[in-house]
Phi, psi and omega in degrees: 000318180293330176292323178293316178297320179293320180296319179295319178301316180292326177294315178293323178296316182292327177294319180293320182292325178285345183277002179261138176232134180264130176239156176237127178253122184212157180174193181238145177249120179230160175291135183288337182265308186270335182082004180289149177292137177265111180279133175074019177288138178277130177230133177216153178265127192284336182287313183262346185063023173279143182209179180197179176242152179283153181271194184293346177257002181085008184272144175221157180210127181233128175258124181234154174256136176251128180255122178264140179247000000 
């Protein structure tokens, strides 16, 4: 009986792990008038509140996990 419960636990755990998807949000932050790269601009994703700052080229990259239920 305990082996059956353990097997069901492992099956549910693997299903939960497969329900996660990793996405990458990336781009450049530039001034709307001059087109110059904005260094150190704060960028964040509103759902998970993960964020970062743009580098010397205005580039940013945020990695988020999407959970499916």
